[in-house]
PQR file with spaces between the fields and no chain letter, atoms N, CA, C, O and H, PARSE charges and radii, in Angstrom:
ATOM       1  N    UNK     1       0.847   -1.193    0.000 -0.4000 1.5000
ATOM       2  CA   UNK     1       0.000    0.000    0.000 -0.0000 2.0000
ATOM       3  C    UNK     1       0.882    1.243    0.000  0.5500 1.7000
ATOM       4  O    UNK     1       1.876    1.313    0.723 -0.5500 1.4000
ATOM       5  N    UNK     2       0.510    2.209   -0.812 -0.4000 1.5000
ATOM       6  CA   UNK     2       1.283    3.436   -0.901 -0.0000 2.0000
ATOM       7  C    UNK     2       0.928    4.372    0.248  0.5500 1.7000
ATOM       8  O    UNK     2      -0.209    4.402    0.719 -0.5500 1.4000
ATOM       9  H    UNK     2      -0.297    2.151   -1.399  0.4000 1.0000
ATOM      10  N    UNK     3       1.914    5.124    0.682 -0.4000 1.5000
ATOM      11  CA   UNK     3       1.668    6.123    1.718 -0.0000 2.0000
ATOM      12  C    UNK     3       1.128    7.402    1.086  0.5500 1.7000
ATOM      13  O    UNK     3       1.235    7.598   -0.125 -0.5500 1.4000
ATOM      14  H    UNK     3       2.837    5.100    0.299  0.4000 1.0000
ATOM      15  N    UNK     4       0.556    8.259    1.903 -0.4000 1.5000
ATOM      16  CA   UNK     4       0.044    9.537    1.423 -0.0000 2.0000
ATOM      17  C    UNK     4       1.170   10.340    0.777  0.5500 1.7000
ATOM      18  O    UNK     4       0.951   11.016   -0.228 -0.5500 1.4000
ATOM      19  H    UNK     4       0.469    8.100    2.886  0.4000 1.0000
ATOM      20  N    UNK     5       2.345   10.273    1.334 -0.4000 1.5000
ATOM      21  CA   UNK     5       3.485   11.019    0.772 -0.0000 2.0000
ATOM      22  C    UNK     5       3.822   10.516   -0.629  0.5500 1.7000
ATOM      23  O    UNK     5       4.103   11.309   -1.528 -0.5500 1.4000
ATOM      24  H    UNK     5       2.523    9.724    2.151  0.4000 1.0000
ATOM      25  N    UNK     6       3.793    9.203   -0.812 -0.4000 1.5000
ATOM      26  CA   UNK     6       4.082    8.628   -2.131 -0.0000 2.0000
ATOM      27  C    UNK     6       3.008    9.029   -3.145  0.5500 1.7000
ATOM      28  O    UNK     6       3.307    9.353   -4.294 -0.5500 1.4000
ATOM      29  H    UNK     6       3.564    8.559   -0.082  0.4000 1.0000
ATOM      30  N    UNK     7       1.774    9.000   -2.701 -0.4000 1.5000
ATOM      31  CA   UNK     7       0.669    9.399   -3.577 -0.0000 2.0000
ATOM      32  C    UNK     7       0.794   10.877   -3.925  0.5500 1.7000
ATOM      33  O    UNK     7       0.584   11.270   -5.073 -0.5500 1.4000
ATOM      34  H    UNK     7       1.531    8.737   -1.768  0.4000 1.0000
ATOM      35  N    UNK     8       1.135   11.687   -2.940 -0.4000 1.5000
ATOM      36  CA   UNK     8       1.337   13.118   -3.174 -0.0000 2.0000
ATOM      37  C    UNK     8       2.426   13.345   -4.219  0.5500 1.7000
ATOM      38  O    UNK     8       2.252   14.148   -5.136 -0.5500 1.4000
ATOM      39  H    UNK     8       1.305   11.368   -2.008  0.4000 1.0000
ATOM      40  N    UNK     9       3.541   12.643   -4.083 -0.4000 1.5000
ATOM      41  CA   UNK     9       4.645   12.812   -5.033 -0.0000 2.0000
ATOM      42  C    UNK     9       4.190   12.487   -6.459  0.5500 1.7000
ATOM      43  O    UNK     9       4.587   13.161   -7.409 -0.5500 1.4000
ATOM      44  H    UNK     9       3.682   11.990   -3.339  0.4000 1.0000
ATOM      45  N    UNK    10       3.371   11.470   -6.601 -0.4000 1.5000
ATOM      46  CA   UNK    10       2.844   11.140   -7.923 -0.0000 2.0000
ATOM      47  C    UNK    10       1.849   12.196   -8.388  0.5500 1.7000
ATOM      48  O    UNK    10       1.826   12.561   -9.564 -0.5500 1.4000
ATOM      49  H    UNK    10       3.049   10.922   -5.828  0.4000 1.0000
ATOM      50  N    UNK    11       1.032   12.683   -7.468 -0.4000 1.5000
ATOM      51  CA   UNK    11      -0.006   13.655   -7.827 -0.0000 2.0000
ATOM      52  C    UNK    11       0.582   14.965   -8.325  0.5500 1.7000
ATOM      53  O    UNK    11       0.039   15.576   -9.245 -0.5500 1.4000
ATOM      54  H    UNK    11       1.051   12.387   -6.513  0.4000 1.0000
ATOM      55  N    UNK    12       1.686   15.404   -7.729 -0.4000 1.5000
ATOM      56  CA   UNK    12       2.259   16.688   -8.168 -0.0000 2.0000
ATOM      57  C    UNK    12       2.919   16.589   -9.542  0.5500 1.7000
ATOM      58  O    UNK    12       3.257   17.605  -10.150 -0.5500 1.4000
ATOM      59  H    UNK    12       2.128   14.907   -6.982  0.4000 1.0000
ATOM      60  N    UNK    13       3.100   15.377  -10.022 -0.4000 1.5000
ATOM      61  CA   UNK    13       3.665   15.223  -11.369 -0.0000 2.0000
ATOM      62  C    UNK    13       2.572   15.214  -12.440  0.5500 1.7000
ATOM      63  O    UNK    13       2.876   15.195  -13.633 -0.5500 1.4000
ATOM      64  H    UNK    13       2.826   14.551   -9.529  0.4000 1.0000
ATOM      65  N    UNK    14       1.312   15.227  -12.025 -0.4000 1.5000
ATOM      66  CA   UNK    14       0.203   15.265  -12.965 -0.0000 2.0000
ATOM      67  C    UNK    14       0.092   16.643  -13.606  0.5500 1.7000
ATOM      68  O    UNK    14       0.604   17.635  -13.086 -0.5500 1.4000
ATOM      69  H    UNK    14       1.065   15.243  -11.056  0.4000 1.0000
ATOM      70  N    UNK    15      -0.584   16.680  -14.736 -0.4000 1.5000
ATOM      71  CA   UNK    15      -0.878   17.960  -15.380 -0.0000 2.0000
ATOM      72  C    UNK    15      -1.838   18.739  -14.487  0.5500 1.7000
ATOM      73  O    UNK    15      -2.608   18.129  -13.745 -0.5500 1.4000
ATOM      74  H    UNK    15      -1.001   15.875  -15.158  0.4000 1.0000
ATOM      75  N    UNK    16      -1.815   20.073  -14.539 -0.4000 1.5000
ATOM      76  CA   UNK    16      -2.678   20.882  -13.663 -0.0000 2.0000
ATOM      77  C    UNK    16      -4.152   20.488  -13.709  0.5500 1.7000
ATOM      78  O    UNK    16      -4.803   20.433  -12.667 -0.5500 1.4000
ATOM      79  H    UNK    16      -1.190   20.569  -15.142  0.4000 1.0000
ATOM      80  N    UNK    17      -4.687   20.215  -14.895 -0.4000 1.5000
ATOM      81  CA   UNK    17      -6.109   19.842  -14.951 -0.0000 2.0000
ATOM      82  C    UNK    17      -6.357   18.482  -14.312  0.5500 1.7000
ATOM      83  O    UNK    17      -7.442   18.238  -13.786 -0.5500 1.4000
ATOM      84  H    UNK    17      -4.158   20.260  -15.742  0.4000 1.0000
ATOM      85  N    UNK    18      -5.372   17.596  -14.350 -0.4000 1.5000
ATOM      86  CA   UNK    18      -5.507   16.292  -13.686 -0.0000 2.0000
ATOM      87  C    UNK    18      -5.422   16.455  -12.171  0.5500 1.7000
ATOM      88  O    UNK    18      -6.116   15.762  -11.425 -0.5500 1.4000
ATOM      89  H    UNK    18      -4.489   17.794  -14.777  0.4000 1.0000
ATOM      90  N    UNK    19      -4.574   17.366  -11.724 -0.4000 1.5000
ATOM      91  CA   UNK    19      -4.496   17.653  -10.290 -0.0000 2.0000
ATOM      92  C    UNK    19      -5.827   18.205   -9.790  0.5500 1.7000
ATOM      93  O    UNK    19      -6.326   17.796   -8.742 -0.5500 1.4000
ATOM      94  H    UNK    19      -4.010   17.928  -12.329  0.4000 1.0000
ATOM      95  N    UNK    20      -6.396   19.140  -10.553 -0.4000 1.5000
ATOM      96  CA   UNK    20      -7.681   19.735  -10.167 -0.0000 2.0000
ATOM      97  C    UNK    20      -8.766   18.671  -10.115  0.5500 1.7000
ATOM      98  O    UNK    20      -9.595   18.667   -9.205 -0.5500 1.4000
ATOM      99  H    UNK    20      -5.991   19.472  -11.405  0.4000 1.0000
ATOM     100  N    UNK    21      -8.761   17.774  -11.088 -0.4000 1.5000
ATOM     101  CA   UNK    21      -9.749   16.690  -11.097 -0.0000 2.0000
ATOM     102  C    UNK    21      -9.579   15.794   -9.866  0.5500 1.7000
ATOM     103  O    UNK    21     -10.566   15.388   -9.252 -0.5500 1.4000
ATOM     104  H    UNK    21      -8.088   17.778  -11.827  0.4000 1.0000
ATOM     105  N    UNK    22      -8.353   15.493   -9.512 -0.4000 1.5000
ATOM     106  CA   UNK    22      -8.082   14.667   -8.336 -0.0000 2.0000
ATOM     107  C    UNK    22      -8.563   15.356   -7.058  0.5500 1.7000
ATOM     108  O    UNK    22      -9.179   14.728   -6.197 -0.5500 1.4000
ATOM     109  H    UNK    22      -7.552   15.822  -10.011  0.4000 1.0000
ATOM     110  N    UNK    23      -8.277   16.642   -6.947 -0.4000 1.5000
ATOM     111  CA   UNK    23      -8.724   17.416   -5.784 -0.0000 2.0000
ATOM     112  C    UNK    23     -10.251   17.394   -5.692  0.5500 1.7000
ATOM     113  O    UNK    23     -10.810   17.183   -4.616 -0.5500 1.4000
ATOM     114  H    UNK    23      -7.777   17.153   -7.647  0.4000 1.0000
ATOM     115  N    UNK    24     -10.914   17.612   -6.816 -0.4000 1.5000
ATOM     116  CA   UNK    24     -12.386   17.586   -6.829 -0.0000 2.0000
ATOM     117  C    UNK    24     -12.915   16.236   -6.357  0.5500 1.7000
ATOM     118  O    UNK    24     -13.862   16.174   -5.574 -0.5500 1.4000
ATOM     119  H    UNK    24     -10.460   17.784   -7.691  0.4000 1.0000
ATOM     120  N    UNK    25     -12.307   15.173   -6.829 -0.4000 1.5000
ATOM     121  CA   UNK    25     -12.763   13.830   -6.440 -0.0000 2.0000
ATOM     122  C    UNK    25     -12.534   13.578   -4.950  0.5500 1.7000
ATOM     123  O    UNK    25     -13.385   12.992   -4.281 -0.5500 1.4000
ATOM     124  H    UNK    25     -11.537   15.224   -7.465  0.4000 1.0000
ATOM     125  N    UNK    26     -11.389   14.018   -4.432 -0.4000 1.5000
ATOM     126  CA   UNK    26     -11.105   13.843   -3.008 -0.0000 2.0000
ATOM     127  C    UNK    26     -12.085   14.638   -2.139  0.5500 1.7000
ATOM     128  O    UNK    26     -12.581   14.141   -1.128 -0.5500 1.4000
ATOM     129  H    UNK    26     -10.698   14.494   -4.976  0.4000 1.0000
ATOM     130  N    UNK    27     -12.354   15.881   -2.552 -0.4000 1.5000
ATOM     131  CA   UNK    27     -13.292   16.712   -1.794 -0.0000 2.0000
ATOM     132  C    UNK    27     -14.704   16.140   -1.842  0.5500 1.7000
ATOM     133  O    UNK    27     -15.411   16.146   -0.834 -0.5500 1.4000
ATOM     134  H    UNK    27     -11.952   16.285   -3.373  0.4000 1.0000
ATOM     135  N    UNK    28     -15.117   15.648   -3.004 -0.4000 1.5000
ATOM     136  CA   UNK    28     -16.433   15.006   -3.107 -0.0000 2.0000
ATOM     137  C    UNK    28     -16.526   13.803   -2.177  0.5500 1.7000
ATOM     138  O    UNK    28     -17.552   13.569   -1.540 -0.5500 1.4000
ATOM     139  H    UNK    28     -14.543   15.643   -3.823  0.4000 1.0000
ATOM     140  N    UNK    29     -15.443   13.049   -2.112 -0.4000 1.5000
ATOM     141  CA   UNK    29     -15.426   11.865   -1.240 -0.0000 2.0000
ATOM     142  C    UNK    29     -15.554   12.256    0.237  0.5500 1.7000
ATOM     143  O    UNK    29     -16.229   11.573    1.008 -0.5500 1.4000
ATOM     144  H    UNK    29     -14.608   13.239   -2.630  0.4000 1.0000
ATOM     145  N    UNK    30     -14.907   13.351    0.622 -0.4000 1.5000
ATOM     146  CA   UNK    30     -14.963   13.796    2.015 -0.0000 2.0000
ATOM     147  C    UNK    30     -16.308   14.409    2.382  0.5500 1.7000
ATOM     148  O    UNK    30     -16.674   14.457    3.556 -0.5500 1.4000
ATOM     149  H    UNK    30     -14.359   13.906   -0.004  0.4000 1.0000
ATOM     150  N    UNK    31     -17.034   14.874    1.386 -0.4000 1.5000
ATOM     151  CA   UNK    31     -18.296   15.571    1.621 -0.0000 2.0000
ATOM     152  C    UNK    31     -19.485   14.618    1.565  0.5500 1.7000
ATOM     153  O    UNK    31     -20.488   14.902    0.910 -0.5500 1.4000
ATOM     154  H    UNK    31     -16.737   14.835    0.432  0.4000 1.0000
ATOM     155  N    UNK    32     -19.368   13.506    2.245 -0.4000 1.5000
ATOM     156  CA   UNK    32     -20.470   12.549    2.263 -0.0000 2.0000
ATOM     157  C    UNK    32     -21.478   12.953    3.341  0.5500 1.7000
ATOM     158  O    UNK    32     -21.099   13.407    4.420 -0.5500 1.4000
ATOM     159  H    UNK    32     -18.553   13.275    2.777  0.4000 1.0000
ATOM     160  N    UNK    33     -22.754   12.782    3.036 -0.4000 1.5000
ATOM     161  CA   UNK    33     -23.782   13.151    4.019 -0.0000 2.0000
ATOM     162  C    UNK    33     -23.648   12.336    5.311  0.5500 1.7000
ATOM     163  O    UNK    33     -23.267   11.166    5.297 -0.5500 1.4000
ATOM     164  H    UNK    33     -23.062   12.412    2.159  0.4000 1.0000
ATOM     165  N    UNK    34     -23.967   12.984    6.403 -0.4000 1.5000
ATOM     166  CA   UNK    34     -23.967   12.321    7.707 -0.0000 2.0000
ATOM     167  C    UNK    34     -25.314   12.630    8.350  0.5500 1.7000
ATOM     168  O    UNK    34     -25.565   13.759    8.773 -0.5500 1.4000
ATOM     169  H    UNK    34     -24.277   13.935    6.414  0.4000 1.0000
ATOM     170  N    UNK    35     -26.175   11.624    8.420 -0.4000 1.5000
ATOM     171  CA   UNK    35     -27.535   11.820    8.918 -0.0000 2.0000
ATOM     172  C    UNK    35     -27.548   12.382   10.334  0.5500 1.7000
ATOM     173  O    UNK    35     -28.387   13.226   10.651 -0.5500 1.4000
ATOM     174  H    UNK    35     -25.971   10.707    8.076  0.4000 1.0000
ATOM     175  N    UNK    36     -26.652   11.939   11.173 -0.4000 1.5000
ATOM     176  CA   UNK    36     -26.606   12.434   12.554 -0.0000 2.0000
ATOM     177  C    UNK    36     -26.338   13.940   12.581  0.5500 1.7000
ATOM     178  O    UNK    36     -27.024   14.687   13.278 -0.5500 1.4000
ATOM     179  H    UNK    36     -25.970   11.254   10.916  0.4000 1.0000
ATOM     180  N    UNK    37     -25.349   14.369   11.827 -0.4000 1.5000
ATOM     181  CA   UNK    37     -25.028   15.803   11.780 -0.0000 2.0000
ATOM     182  C    UNK    37     -26.166   16.582   11.138  0.5500 1.7000
ATOM     183  O    UNK    37     -26.542   17.649   11.623 -0.5500 1.4000
ATOM     184  H    UNK    37     -24.792   13.762   11.261  0.4000 1.0000
ATOM     185  N    UNK    38     -26.716   16.051   10.047 -0.4000 1.5000
ATOM     186  CA   UNK    38     -27.840   16.725    9.391 -0.0000 2.0000
ATOM     187  C    UNK    38     -29.016   16.888   10.345  0.5500 1.7000
ATOM     188  O    UNK    38     -29.647   17.945   10.375 -0.5500 1.4000
ATOM     189  H    UNK    38     -26.411   15.184    9.654  0.4000 1.0000
ATOM     190  N    UNK    39     -29.315   15.856   11.122 -0.4000 1.5000
ATOM     191  CA   UNK    39     -30.415   15.931   12.087 -0.0000 2.0000
ATOM     192  C    UNK    39     -30.150   16.956   13.182  0.5500 1.7000
ATOM     193  O    UNK    39     -31.056   17.678   13.599 -0.5500 1.4000
ATOM     194  H    UNK    39     -28.803   14.997   11.097  0.4000 1.0000
ATOM     195  N    UNK    40     -28.899   17.017   13.646 -0.4000 1.5000
ATOM     196  CA   UNK    40     -28.540   17.996   14.667 -0.0000 2.0000
ATOM     197  C    UNK    40     -28.692   19.418   14.135  0.5500 1.7000
ATOM     198  O    UNK    40     -29.212   20.288   14.834 -0.5500 1.4000
ATOM     199  H    UNK    40     -28.163   16.431   13.307  0.4000 1.0000
ATOM     200  N    UNK    41     -28.242   19.663   12.902 -0.4000 1.5000
ATOM     201  CA   UNK    41     -28.375   20.992   12.321 -0.0000 2.0000
ATOM     202  C    UNK    41     -29.834   21.341   12.064  0.5500 1.7000
ATOM     203  O    UNK    41     -30.228   22.499   12.203 -0.5500 1.4000
ATOM     204  H    UNK    41     -27.819   18.957   12.334  0.4000 1.0000
ATOM     205  N    UNK    42     -30.639   20.352   11.689 -0.4000 1.5000
ATOM     206  CA   UNK    42     -32.070   20.598   11.488 -0.0000 2.0000
ATOM     207  C    UNK    42     -32.708   21.061   12.792  0.5500 1.7000
ATOM     208  O    UNK    42     -33.455   22.039   12.815 -0.5500 1.4000
ATOM     209  H    UNK    42     -30.319   19.412   11.576  0.4000 1.0000
ATOM     210  N    UNK    43     -32.408   20.352   13.876 -0.4000 1.5000
ATOM     211  CA   UNK    43     -32.974   20.718   15.175 -0.0000 2.0000
ATOM     212  C    UNK    43     -32.488   22.100   15.601  0.5500 1.7000
ATOM     213  O    UNK    43     -33.272   22.907   16.100 -0.5500 1.4000
ATOM     214  H    UNK    43     -31.801   19.557   13.858  0.4000 1.0000
ATOM     215  N    UNK    44     -31.201   22.377   15.408 -0.4000 1.5000
ATOM     216  CA   UNK    44     -30.642   23.680   15.780 -0.0000 2.0000
ATOM     217  C    UNK    44     -31.317   24.800   14.998  0.5500 1.7000
ATOM     218  O    UNK    44     -31.680   25.829   15.569 -0.5500 1.4000
ATOM     219  H    UNK    44     -30.563   21.721   15.002  0.4000 1.0000
ATOM     220  N    UNK    45     -31.484   24.604   13.702 -0.4000 1.5000
ATOM     221  CA   UNK    45     -32.109   25.663   12.899 -0.0000 2.0000
ATOM     222  C    UNK    45     -33.560   25.875   13.309  0.5500 1.7000
ATOM     223  O    UNK    45     -34.032   27.011   13.350 -0.5500 1.4000
ATOM     224  H    UNK    45     -31.190   23.769   13.239  0.4000 1.0000
ATOM     225  N    UNK    46     -34.269   24.796   13.611 -0.4000 1.5000
ATOM     226  CA   UNK    46     -35.653   24.935   14.072 -0.0000 2.0000
ATOM     227  C    UNK    46     -35.716   25.663   15.412  0.5500 1.7000
ATOM     228  O    UNK    46     -36.602   26.488   15.636 -0.5500 1.4000
ATOM     229  H    UNK    46     -33.886   23.873   13.578  0.4000 1.0000
ATOM     230  N    UNK    47     -34.772   25.354   16.301 -0.4000 1.5000
ATOM     231  CA   UNK    47     -34.717   26.041   17.596 -0.0000 2.0000
ATOM     232  C    UNK    47     -34.441   27.535   17.418  0.5500 1.7000
ATOM     233  O    UNK    47     -35.020   28.361   18.123 -0.5500 1.4000
ATOM     234  H    UNK    47     -34.053   24.684   16.119  0.4000 1.0000
ATOM     235  N    UNK    48     -33.574   27.875   16.494 -0.4000 1.5000
ATOM     236  CA   UNK    48     -33.268   29.286   16.253 -0.0000 2.0000
ATOM     237  C    UNK    48     -34.470   30.027   15.669  0.5500 1.7000
ATOM     238  O    UNK    48     -34.752   31.162   16.052 -0.5500 1.4000
ATOM     239  H    UNK    48     -33.104   27.204   15.921  0.4000 1.0000
ATOM     240  N    UNK    49     -35.172   29.382   14.745 -0.4000 1.5000
ATOM     241  CA   UNK    49     -36.373   30.003   14.174 -0.0000 2.0000
ATOM     242  C    UNK    49     -37.417   30.217   15.258  0.5500 1.7000
ATOM     243  O    UNK    49     -38.030   31.282   15.338 -0.5500 1.4000
ATOM     244  H    UNK    49     -34.942   28.460   14.434  0.4000 1.0000
ATOM     245  N    UNK    50     -37.620   29.199   16.096 -0.4000 1.5000
ATOM     246  CA   UNK    50     -38.586   29.324   17.193 -0.0000 2.0000
ATOM     247  C    UNK    50     -38.199   30.464   18.128  0.5500 1.7000
ATOM     248  O    UNK    50     -39.052   31.259   18.521 -0.5500 1.4000
ATOM     249  H    UNK    50     -37.122   28.334   16.031  0.4000 1.0000
ATOM     250  N    UNK    51     -36.923   30.549   18.486 -0.4000 1.5000
ATOM     251  CA   UNK    51     -36.451   31.616   19.378 -0.0000 2.0000
ATOM     252  C    UNK    51     -36.663   32.980   18.741  0.5500 1.7000
ATOM     253  O    UNK    51     -37.041   33.928   19.429 -0.5500 1.4000
ATOM     254  H    UNK    51     -36.230   29.902   18.166  0.4000 1.0000
ATOM     255  N    UNK    52     -36.430   33.095   17.453 -0.4000 1.5000
ATOM     256  CA   UNK    52     -36.655   34.357   16.750 -0.0000 2.0000
ATOM     257  C    UNK    52     -38.139   34.713   16.759  0.5500 1.7000
ATOM     258  O    UNK    52     -38.512   35.849   17.055 -0.5500 1.4000
ATOM     259  H    UNK    52     -36.123   32.325   16.893  0.4000 1.0000
ATOM     260  N    UNK    53     -38.985   33.728   16.431 -0.4000 1.5000
ATOM     261  CA   UNK    53     -40.433   33.959   16.406 -0.0000 2.0000
ATOM     262  C    UNK    53     -40.967   34.379   17.775  0.5500 1.7000
ATOM     263  O    UNK    53     -41.918   35.156   17.861 -0.5500 1.4000
ATOM     264  H    UNK    53     -38.682   32.805   16.191  0.4000 1.0000
ATOM     265  N    UNK    54     -40.356   33.866   18.845 -0.4000 1.5000
ATOM     266  CA   UNK    54     -40.787   34.199   20.206 -0.0000 2.0000
ATOM     267  C    UNK    54     -40.139   35.478   20.732  0.5500 1.7000
ATOM     268  O    UNK    54     -40.414   35.894   21.857 -0.5500 1.4000
ATOM     269  H    UNK    54     -39.584   33.235   18.776  0.4000 1.0000
ATOM     270  N    UNK    55     -39.290   36.095   19.936 -0.4000 1.5000
ATOM     271  CA   UNK    55     -38.640   37.333   20.346 -0.0000 2.0000
ATOM     272  C    UNK    55     -37.469   37.132   21.296  0.5500 1.7000
ATOM     273  O    UNK    55     -36.999   38.087   21.914 -0.5500 1.4000
ATOM     274  H    UNK    55     -39.066   35.757   19.022  0.4000 1.0000
ATOM     275  N    UNK    56     -36.993   35.894   21.418 -0.4000 1.5000
ATOM     276  CA   UNK    56     -35.876   35.618   22.320 -0.0000 2.0000
ATOM     277  C    UNK    56     -34.527   36.007   21.704  0.5500 1.7000
ATOM     278  O    UNK    56     -33.562   36.274   22.418 -0.5500 1.4000
ATOM     279  H    UNK    56     -37.375   35.118   20.916  0.4000 1.0000
ATOM     280  N    UNK    57     -34.478   36.033   20.398 -0.4000 1.5000
ATOM     281  CA   UNK    57     -33.279   36.491   19.709 -0.0000 2.0000
ATOM     282  C    UNK    57     -33.708   37.435   18.589  0.5500 1.7000
ATOM     283  O    UNK    57     -34.855   37.397   18.144 -0.5500 1.4000
ATOM     284  H    UNK    57     -35.262   35.816   19.817  0.4000 1.0000
ATOM     285  N    UNK    58     -32.790   38.276   18.141 -0.4000 1.5000
ATOM     286  CA   UNK    58     -33.121   39.214   17.076 -0.0000 2.0000
ATOM     287  C    UNK    58     -32.207   38.965   15.882  0.5500 1.7000
ATOM     288  O    UNK    58     -31.143   38.357   16.003 -0.5500 1.4000
ATOM     289  H    UNK    58     -31.858   38.307   18.502  0.4000 1.0000
ATOM     290  N    UNK    59     -32.640   39.440   14.757 -0.4000 1.5000
ATOM     291  CA   UNK    59     -31.832   39.329   13.539 -0.0000 2.0000
ATOM     292  C    UNK    59     -30.719   40.372   13.580  0.5500 1.7000
ATOM     293  O    UNK    59     -30.874   41.447   14.161 -0.5500 1.4000
ATOM     294  H    UNK    59     -33.503   39.934   14.658  0.4000 1.0000
ATOM     295  N    UNK    60     -29.613   40.038   12.962 -0.4000 1.5000
ATOM     296  CA   UNK    60     -28.484   40.950   12.862 -0.0000 2.0000
ATOM     297  C    UNK    60     -28.171   41.112   11.381  0.5500 1.7000
ATOM     298  O    UNK    60     -28.133   40.130   10.639 -0.5500 1.4000
ATOM     299  H    UNK    60     -29.488   39.165   12.490  0.4000 1.0000
ATOM     300  N    UNK    61     -27.950   42.335   10.956 -0.4000 1.5000
ATOM     301  CA   UNK    61     -27.696   42.567    9.535 -0.0000 2.0000
ATOM     302  C    UNK    61     -26.324   42.027    9.136  0.5500 1.7000
ATOM     303  O    UNK    61     -25.404   41.944    9.949 -0.5500 1.4000
ATOM     304  H    UNK    61     -27.981   43.133   11.559  0.4000 1.0000
ATOM     305  N    UNK    62     -26.220   41.667    7.873 -0.4000 1.5000
ATOM     306  CA   UNK    62     -24.946   41.189    7.345 -0.0000 2.0000
ATOM     307  C    UNK    62     -23.867   42.254    7.504  0.5500 1.7000
ATOM     308  O    UNK    62     -22.723   41.935    7.827 -0.5500 1.4000
ATOM     309  H    UNK    62     -26.967   41.734    7.212  0.4000 1.0000
ATOM     310  N    UNK    63     -24.220   43.510    7.281 -0.4000 1.5000
ATOM     311  CA   UNK    63     -23.245   44.589    7.426 -0.0000 2.0000
ATOM     312  C    UNK    63     -22.692   44.664    8.846  0.5500 1.7000
ATOM     313  O    UNK    63     -21.502   44.918    9.034 -0.5500 1.4000
ATOM     314  H    UNK    63     -25.150   43.770    7.018  0.4000 1.0000
ATOM     315  N    UNK    64     -23.554   44.443    9.854 -0.4000 1.5000
ATOM     316  CA   UNK    64     -23.089   44.452   11.252 -0.0000 2.0000
ATOM     317  C    UNK    64     -22.112   43.307   11.514  0.5500 1.7000
ATOM     318  O    UNK    64     -21.117   43.479   12.219 -0.5500 1.4000
ATOM     319  H    UNK    64     -24.520   44.237    9.700  0.4000 1.0000
ATOM     320  N    UNK    65     -22.399   42.154   10.949 -0.4000 1.5000
ATOM     321  CA   UNK    65     -21.523   40.988   11.154 -0.0000 2.0000
ATOM     322  C    UNK    65     -20.188   41.220   10.482  0.5500 1.7000
ATOM     323  O    UNK    65     -19.139   40.955   11.069 -0.5500 1.4000
ATOM     324  H    UNK    65     -23.207   42.014   10.377  0.4000 1.0000
ATOM     325  N    UNK    66     -20.217   41.717    9.250 -0.4000 1.5000
ATOM     326  CA   UNK    66     -18.968   41.992    8.536 -0.0000 2.0000
ATOM     327  C    UNK    66     -18.148   43.022    9.291  0.5500 1.7000
ATOM     328  O    UNK    66     -16.935   42.874    9.433 -0.5500 1.4000
ATOM     329  H    UNK    66     -21.069   41.933    8.773  0.4000 1.0000
ATOM     330  N    UNK    67     -18.802   44.058    9.771 -0.4000 1.5000
ATOM     331  CA   UNK    67     -18.102   45.107   10.515 -0.0000 2.0000
ATOM     332  C    UNK    67     -17.453   44.533   11.779  0.5500 1.7000
ATOM     333  O    UNK    67     -16.328   44.892   12.126 -0.5500 1.4000
ATOM     334  H    UNK    67     -19.788   44.179    9.656  0.4000 1.0000
ATOM     335  N    UNK    68     -18.161   43.655   12.449 -0.4000 1.5000
ATOM     336  CA   UNK    68     -17.642   43.056   13.688 -0.0000 2.0000
ATOM     337  C    UNK    68     -16.346   42.292   13.442  0.5500 1.7000
ATOM     338  O    UNK    68     -15.423   42.355   14.254 -0.5500 1.4000
ATOM     339  H    UNK    68     -19.075   43.363   12.167  0.4000 1.0000
ATOM     340  N    UNK    69     -16.274   41.575   12.334 -0.4000 1.5000
ATOM     341  CA   UNK    69     -15.130   40.723   12.090 -0.0000 2.0000
ATOM     342  C    UNK    69     -14.041   41.353   11.212  0.5500 1.7000
ATOM     343  O    UNK    69     -12.988   40.750   11.003 -0.5500 1.4000
ATOM     344  H    UNK    69     -17.024   41.523   11.674  0.4000 1.0000
ATOM     345  N    UNK    70     -14.289   42.542   10.707 -0.4000 1.5000
ATOM     346  CA   UNK    70     -13.261   43.198    9.904 -0.0000 2.0000
ATOM     347  C    UNK    70     -12.598   44.342   10.639  0.5500 1.7000
ATOM     348  O    UNK    70     -11.605   44.893   10.166 -0.5500 1.4000
ATOM     349  H    UNK    70     -15.145   43.032   10.876  0.4000 1.0000
ATOM     350  N    UNK    71     -13.136   44.703   11.789 -0.4000 1.5000
ATOM     351  CA   UNK    71     -12.498   45.757   12.581 -0.0000 2.0000
ATOM     352  C    UNK    71     -11.293   45.171   13.295  0.5500 1.7000
ATOM     353  O    UNK    71     -11.395   44.156   13.984 -0.5500 1.4000
ATOM     354  H    UNK    71     -13.943   44.255   12.174  0.4000 1.0000
ATOM     355  N    UNK    72     -10.158   45.817   13.124 -0.4000 1.5000
ATOM     356  CA   UNK    72      -8.930   45.270   13.656 -0.0000 2.0000
ATOM     357  C    UNK    72      -8.600   45.778   14.988  0.5500 1.7000
ATOM     358  O    UNK    72      -7.579   45.395   15.560 -0.5500 1.4000
ATOM     359  H    UNK    72     -10.075   46.641   12.565  0.4000 1.0000
């Protein structure tokens, strides 16, 4: 069995479009659905909507969020 380092060495010798194709395939493989995580996010989003509807939390504008994280 080849090591990741050996595979990497072979991959960097590929043509750029072949490297991009390999990266796409690897990322697709890693992005497999996980029902447990999906269910947790579904519940979280429903809880947030309920909290918003009940006035427990308020909406924040995108501009406010960007400003918060871009101020140095």
